[in-house]
VEXDREN-2710 file (C-alpha; in Angstrom, 1 decimal):
% VEXDREN-2710
k/r/px/py/pz
1/MET/16.2/-144.4/101.8
2/ASN/14.0/-142.3/104.1
3/ASP/10.6/-140.9/104.7
4/THR/10.3/-137.5/103.1
5/MET/6.8/-136.7/104.2
6/THR/8.4/-134.8/107.1
7/LYS/11.8/-133.2/107.4
8/LEU/14.8/-135.5/107.3
9/ASP/16.0/-136.9/110.6
10/ASN/19.4/-136.3/112.0
11/ALA/20.6/-139.8/111.1
12/THR/19.9/-139.1/107.4
13/LEU/21.5/-135.7/107.5
14/ASP/24.6/-137.2/109.2
15/MET/24.8/-139.8/106.5
16/LEU/24.7/-137.2/103.7
17/LYS/27.5/-135.3/105.5
18/ASN/29.5/-138.5/106.2
19/PRO/33.1/-137.8/105.0
20/VAL/33.9/-141.5/104.9
21/ILE/31.2/-142.0/102.3
22/MET/32.2/-139.0/100.3
23/ILE/35.9/-140.1/100.2
24/THR/35.6/-143.9/100.0
25/LEU/33.0/-144.2/97.2
26/PRO/34.8/-141.9/94.7
27/ILE/38.1/-143.8/95.3
28/VAL/36.4/-147.2/94.9
29/TYR/34.4/-146.2/91.8
30/THR/37.5/-144.7/90.2
31/THR/39.5/-147.8/90.8
32/VAL/36.8/-150.1/89.5
33/ALA/36.3/-147.9/86.4
34/LEU/40.1/-147.9/85.6
35/ILE/40.2/-151.7/85.8
36/SER/36.8/-152.7/84.5
37/ILE/36.6/-150.5/81.4
38/PRO/39.8/-151.8/79.7
39/GLY/39.2/-155.3/81.1
40/ASN/35.7/-155.5/79.7
41/ILE/36.7/-153.9/76.4
42/PHE/39.4/-156.5/76.1
43/SER/37.0/-159.3/77.0
44/LEU/34.5/-158.2/74.4
45/TRP/37.3/-158.1/71.8
46/ILE/38.2/-161.7/72.5
47/LEU/34.6/-162.9/72.9
48/PHE/33.4/-161.2/69.7
49/PHE/36.3/-161.7/67.3
50/HIS/38.5/-164.6/68.7
51/THR/36.1/-167.0/70.3
52/LYS/34.5/-169.5/67.9
53/PRO/31.9/-171.0/67.8
54/LYS/29.6/-168.6/69.6
55/THR/28.2/-171.1/72.1
56/ARG/25.5/-170.3/74.7
57/SER/28.2/-169.6/77.3
58/VAL/29.9/-167.2/75.1
59/ILE/26.7/-165.3/74.4
60/PHE/26.0/-165.2/78.2
61/MET/29.6/-163.8/78.7
62/ILE/29.1/-161.2/76.1
63/ASN/25.9/-160.1/77.7
64/LEU/27.6/-159.9/81.1
65/SER/30.6/-158.0/79.7
66/ILE/28.3/-155.4/78.0
67/THR/26.4/-154.9/81.2
68/ASP/29.6/-154.4/83.2
69/LEU/30.9/-151.9/80.6
70/ALA/27.6/-149.9/80.6
71/LEU/27.7/-149.6/84.4
72/ALA/31.4/-148.6/84.4
73/CYS/30.5/-145.7/82.0
74/CYS/28.1/-144.4/84.7
75/PHE/30.8/-144.2/87.4
76/PRO/32.0/-140.7/86.5
77/PHE/28.6/-139.3/87.4
78/GLN/28.6/-141.1/90.7
79/ILE/32.2/-140.0/91.4
80/ILE/31.4/-136.3/90.8
81/TYR/28.2/-136.7/92.8
82/HIS/30.0/-137.8/95.9
83/ILE/33.0/-135.4/95.5
84/ASN/30.5/-132.6/95.4
85/GLY/29.1/-133.6/98.8
86/ASN/26.3/-135.8/97.6
87/HIS/25.0/-133.1/95.3
88/TRP/23.4/-134.1/92.0
89/SER/23.9/-131.4/89.4
90/TYR/22.5/-133.3/86.4
91/SER/19.0/-134.0/85.1
92/LYS/16.4/-136.1/86.9
93/ASN/16.4/-138.6/84.0
94/LEU/20.1/-139.1/84.2
95/CYS/19.8/-139.8/87.9
96/SER/17.2/-142.5/87.2
97/PHE/19.3/-144.0/84.5
98/VAL/22.4/-144.2/86.6
99/THR/20.5/-145.7/89.5
100/VAL/18.7/-148.3/87.4
101/MET/22.1/-149.3/85.8
102/PHE/23.5/-150.0/89.2
103/TYR/20.7/-152.4/90.1
104/ALA/20.3/-153.8/86.6
105/ASN/24.0/-154.7/86.5
106/MET/23.7/-156.4/89.9
107/TYR/20.6/-158.4/89.0
108/SER/21.5/-159.2/85.4
109/SER/25.0/-160.3/86.5
110/LEU/23.5/-162.7/89.1
111/VAL/21.1/-164.3/86.7
112/THR/23.6/-164.4/83.8
113/MET/26.2/-166.2/86.0
114/THR/23.5/-168.6/87.0
115/CYS/22.7/-169.3/83.3
116/ILE/26.4/-170.0/82.7
117/SER/26.4/-172.4/85.7
118/LEU/23.4/-174.2/84.3
119/GLU/25.0/-174.4/80.8
120/ARG/28.1/-175.9/82.4
121/PHE/26.0/-178.3/84.5
122/LEU/24.2/-179.6/81.5
123/GLY/27.4/-179.9/79.5
124/VAL/29.2/-181.9/82.1
125/VAL/26.6/-183.8/84.0
126/TYR/24.0/-184.4/81.3
127/PRO/26.0/-184.1/78.0
128/MET/23.3/-185.8/75.9
129/LEU/20.6/-183.5/77.1
130/SER/22.9/-180.6/76.5
131/GLN/23.2/-181.5/72.9
132/LYS/19.4/-181.0/72.4
133/TRP/19.8/-177.4/73.6
134/THR/22.8/-176.3/71.5
135/LYS/21.0/-173.6/69.5
136/LYS/22.2/-170.1/70.3
137/ARG/18.6/-168.7/70.3
138/TYR/18.0/-170.2/73.7
139/ALA/20.8/-168.1/75.1
140/PHE/19.4/-165.0/73.4
141/ILE/16.0/-165.8/74.8
142/ALA/17.4/-166.2/78.3
143/CYS/19.2/-162.9/78.1
144/PHE/16.1/-161.1/76.8
145/VAL/13.9/-162.6/79.5
146/THR/16.5/-161.7/82.1
147/TRP/16.5/-158.1/81.1
148/LEU/12.7/-158.0/80.8
149/LEU/12.3/-159.3/84.4
150/VAL/15.0/-156.9/85.7
151/LEU/13.4/-153.8/84.1
152/LEU/10.0/-154.9/85.4
153/ALA/11.4/-155.2/88.9
154/LEU/13.0/-151.8/88.6
155/LEU/10.0/-150.1/87.0
156/PRO/9.3/-148.0/90.2
157/LEU/12.8/-146.5/89.9
158/ILE/12.4/-145.9/86.2
159/THR/9.2/-144.0/86.5
160/THR/10.0/-142.0/89.6
161/ASP/11.9/-138.8/90.2
162/LEU/14.8/-140.0/92.3
163/THR/16.2/-136.6/93.1
164/TYR/15.4/-134.8/96.3
165/GLU/16.3/-131.3/97.5
166/VAL/17.7/-131.3/101.0
167/LYS/17.3/-127.7/102.1
168/GLU/19.1/-128.2/105.3
169/LEU/22.3/-128.9/103.4
170/ASN/21.6/-127.0/100.2
171/ILE/22.1/-130.1/98.1
172/THR/20.0/-132.2/95.7
173/THR/20.5/-136.0/96.3
174/CYS/20.1/-138.8/93.8
175/PHE/18.4/-141.9/95.1
176/ASP/19.8/-141.3/98.6
177/VAL/16.4/-140.0/99.8
178/LEU/13.2/-141.7/98.5
179/LYS/9.6/-140.5/98.8
180/TRP/7.2/-142.9/100.5
181/SER/4.8/-141.9/97.7
182/MET/6.9/-143.8/95.2
183/LEU/4.8/-146.8/96.0
184/PRO/1.1/-146.9/97.0
185/ASN/1.3/-148.8/100.3
186/LEU/3.4/-150.9/102.7
187/TYR/2.6/-154.1/100.9
188/ALA/3.9/-152.6/97.6
189/TRP/7.1/-151.6/99.4
190/ALA/7.5/-155.1/100.8
191/ALA/7.0/-156.7/97.4
192/PHE/9.5/-154.2/95.9
193/LEU/12.1/-155.3/98.4
194/LEU/11.5/-159.0/98.8
195/ILE/10.7/-160.2/95.3
196/PRO/14.0/-159.0/93.8
197/LEU/15.9/-160.4/96.8
198/ILE/14.3/-163.8/96.3
199/VAL/14.2/-163.9/92.4
200/PHE/17.6/-162.2/91.7
201/PHE/19.7/-163.3/94.6
202/ILE/18.6/-166.2/96.7
203/ILE/17.3/-168.5/93.9
204/PRO/20.3/-167.8/91.6
205/PHE/22.7/-168.4/94.5
206/VAL/21.2/-171.7/95.4
207/VAL/21.0/-172.9/91.8
208/THR/24.6/-171.9/91.1
209/VAL/25.9/-173.7/94.2
210/ILE/24.0/-176.8/93.3
211/CYS/25.2/-176.8/89.7
212/TYR/28.9/-176.3/90.5
213/ILE/28.9/-178.9/93.3
214/SER/27.4/-181.4/90.8
215/ILE/30.0/-180.4/88.2
216/ILE/32.9/-180.9/90.7
217/ARG/31.6/-184.3/91.8
218/LYS/31.2/-185.4/88.2
219/LEU/34.7/-184.3/87.2
220/VAL/36.2/-185.9/90.3
221/LYS/34.5/-189.2/89.5
222/ALA/35.9/-189.1/86.0
223/SER/39.4/-190.0/87.0
224/HIS/41.0/-189.5/83.6
225/ARG/44.5/-188.3/83.2
226/ASP/43.5/-185.7/80.6
227/GLY/40.8/-184.3/82.9
228/ASN/43.2/-182.6/85.4
229/GLY/43.2/-179.3/83.6
230/GLN/39.4/-179.2/83.5
231/LYS/39.2/-180.1/87.2
232/THR/41.6/-177.3/88.1
233/ARG/39.7/-174.7/85.9
234/SER/36.4/-175.8/87.3
235/ILE/37.5/-175.4/90.9
236/TYR/38.9/-171.9/90.2
237/LEU/35.7/-171.0/88.4
238/VAL/33.6/-172.2/91.3
239/ALA/35.7/-170.2/93.7
240/ILE/35.5/-167.0/91.7
241/VAL/31.7/-167.3/91.1
242/LEU/31.0/-168.0/94.8
243/LEU/33.4/-165.1/95.7
244/VAL/31.3/-162.8/93.5
245/PHE/28.1/-163.9/95.2
246/ILE/29.3/-163.8/98.8
247/ILE/31.6/-160.8/98.8
248/CYS/30.1/-158.6/96.1
249/PHE/26.3/-159.2/96.3
250/ALA/25.4/-160.8/99.6
251/PRO/26.3/-157.8/101.9
252/ASN/24.5/-155.3/99.7
253/ASN/21.3/-157.3/99.5
254/ILE/21.3/-158.2/103.2
255/VAL/22.0/-154.7/104.4
256/LEU/19.5/-153.2/102.1
257/LEU/16.8/-155.5/103.3
258/GLY/17.6/-154.7/107.0
259/HIS/17.7/-151.0/106.3
260/MET/14.3/-151.0/104.5
261/ILE/12.7/-153.1/107.3
262/CYS/13.9/-150.6/109.8
263/ARG/12.7/-147.6/107.8
264/LEU/9.3/-149.2/107.2
265/MET/9.0/-149.6/111.0
266/LYS/9.9/-145.9/111.3
267/GLU/13.2/-146.8/113.0
268/GLU/16.7/-145.6/112.3
269/GLY/18.2/-147.5/109.3
270/TYR/21.6/-148.6/108.1
271/TYR/21.8/-146.6/104.9
272/HIS/25.3/-145.4/105.6
273/ILE/26.4/-149.0/105.8
274/TYR/24.4/-149.9/102.7
275/LYS/26.2/-147.1/100.7
276/LEU/29.5/-148.7/101.6
277/THR/28.4/-152.2/100.6
278/LEU/27.2/-150.8/97.3
279/CYS/30.9/-150.4/96.5
280/LEU/31.3/-154.2/96.9
281/SER/28.6/-154.9/94.3
282/CYS/30.6/-152.9/91.8
283/LEU/33.7/-155.0/92.3
284/ASN/32.1/-157.8/90.2
285/ASN/33.0/-155.6/87.2
286/CYS/36.6/-156.3/87.9
287/ILE/36.1/-160.0/88.7
288/ASP/34.0/-161.0/85.7
289/PRO/36.9/-161.2/83.2
290/PHE/38.4/-163.8/85.4
291/ILE/35.2/-165.8/85.0
292/TYR/35.7/-165.7/81.2
293/TYR/39.4/-166.7/81.7
294/PHE/38.5/-169.9/83.5
295/ALA/35.2/-170.6/81.7
296/SER/36.5/-170.3/78.1
297/LYS/39.6/-172.1/76.8
298/GLU/39.7/-169.9/73.8
299/PHE/39.6/-166.8/76.0
300/TYR/42.4/-168.2/78.1
301/GLN/44.6/-169.0/75.1
302/LYS/44.1/-165.6/73.5
303/PHE/44.9/-163.9/76.7
304/MET/48.1/-165.9/77.0
305/GLN/49.0/-164.8/73.5
306/VAL/48.3/-161.2/74.2
307/ILE/50.6/-161.1/77.3
308/GLY/53.3/-162.9/75.3
309/ARG/53.1/-166.4/76.9
310/LYS/52.7/-169.5/74.8
311/THR/50.1/-172.1/75.8
312/SER/51.4/-175.5/76.8
313/VAL/51.4/-178.4/74.5
314/SER/48.9/-180.2/76.7
315/ASP/46.5/-177.3/76.3
316/THR/46.9/-177.3/72.6
317/MET/46.4/-181.0/72.3
318/GLU/43.3/-180.9/74.6
319/THR/41.8/-178.1/72.5
320/ARG/42.3/-180.1/69.3
321/ARG/40.9/-183.2/70.9
322/GLU/37.8/-181.3/72.1
323/SER/37.2/-179.8/68.7
324/VAL/37.4/-183.2/66.9
325/PHE/35.2/-184.9/69.5
326/SER/32.7/-182.0/69.3
327/ALA/32.5/-182.1/65.6
328/ARG/32.0/-185.9/65.6
329/THR/29.2/-185.9/68.1
330/MET/27.4/-183.0/66.6
331/SER/27.4/-184.5/63.1
332/SER/26.5/-188.0/64.1
333/GLY/23.8/-187.3/66.6
334/HIS/24.1/-190.8/68.1
335/ALA/24.2/-191.5/71.8
336/ILE/27.7/-191.9/73.3
337/LYS/28.5/-195.2/75.0
338/THR/29.5/-195.4/78.6
339/ASP/33.1/-196.2/77.9
340/VAL/33.5/-192.8/76.1
341/LEU/31.6/-190.8/78.6
342/THR/34.7/-189.3/80.1
343/PRO/36.0/-187.8/76.9
344/CYS/32.6/-186.2/76.5
345/LEU/33.4/-184.2/79.6
346/GLN/36.2/-182.7/77.6
347/ARG/34.5/-182.1/74.3
348/HIS/33.9/-178.4/73.4
349/GLU/34.4/-174.9/74.8
350/SER/31.0/-174.6/76.2
351/VAL/31.7/-177.2/78.9
352/PHE/35.0/-175.8/80.3
END
C-alpha cells in the first residue's frame, strides 16, 4: 500500500512488475482452490446432512466452511489479475468484494476457531457450566457478532474505490495501491491497522492457546483407559489449530503491520513480502477440513466410510457410550458426581 498523492516510487513499480509475485500467487491460489473447493463442499455435506445433533461446534464449523468456500470462489479473479501482470479488468465493486472476502475470511476464521476452542474448553474443563450453554442460538449469535465486527473493521475497504490506474505501467491495480485519502488522518490509519491486529489475531491466538493447554492438562489428568482416543485427537487438533495461527496468519499480520508503519513514516515498505505471505493466509482453506476431522467424531466416521475404511470397534463403542451418557445427563439435569467426572469428558460430539 502506497502514497498516491504523488507518483509511485520505484519500489512500488518494481513490486508491480515482480515476476515472482506474478508467477507464485496464481500457482498457489490455483492449488488452494483445487483443494479447498471440493474439500469444503464435502465438509458442508457431512456437517449439514450427516452430523447430528447440530451442536455449537458444528454450527461454528459450518460457518467456517462456508467462509472458506466463499473465498475460494474469489480465487479465479485473483489468478487472472496476477497472470495479466497485476491488471484488474473487472469492476470497482468486484475489486472491493474480492479484497474484503480475503480479509473477512482471515478474521472470521481466527475468531471462529477461537469460538470452537472455547466450546471445547467448557465441554472438557467445565462440563457442568457447558450444559447451561447448550442452546444453538448462542452459536448463531456468536457467528453473527463475529461477522458484524469483521465488516465494521473492513468498512473503509467496503466504501472505498480500491482500484488505481498506474500510468507508468499501463495497468489498473486492485488493492495493491491505496490512496492516503481513504482515511482522514494518521490516527485513523493507526486504528485501522492496530485494532484488527489486536482484536482478530492477538486476542484470539492467546485465548486459543490457553484453552487448548487447559484441555490437554485436563485430559492427561483423567487417566482413563477409554480416554486415549480423545487425548490423541485433542493433541492433533491443538497442533493443527496452532499451525494455522502460526504459519497461515502470523506472517501476514506481522508483515502487514511492519509495512504500514514504514509507509506511514514515508519509508520503503515490505509490500512485496506481504503479497507472498498473503498466500499463506489462504492455506487455511485447505487445513480447516482437518480441524473438522479431529474435532468431530461424526465427521471422522463419515469420512472413513466415504474412503471405504471401517471405523474400529473401539470408536463405535465410544460413540455409543458418548450418546447414552449425553442423553442421560441432558434429560436429568442433575450434577455429576466426582467419581463419574472422567466419563463426562467423553460424553458427546461437542467435546471431542
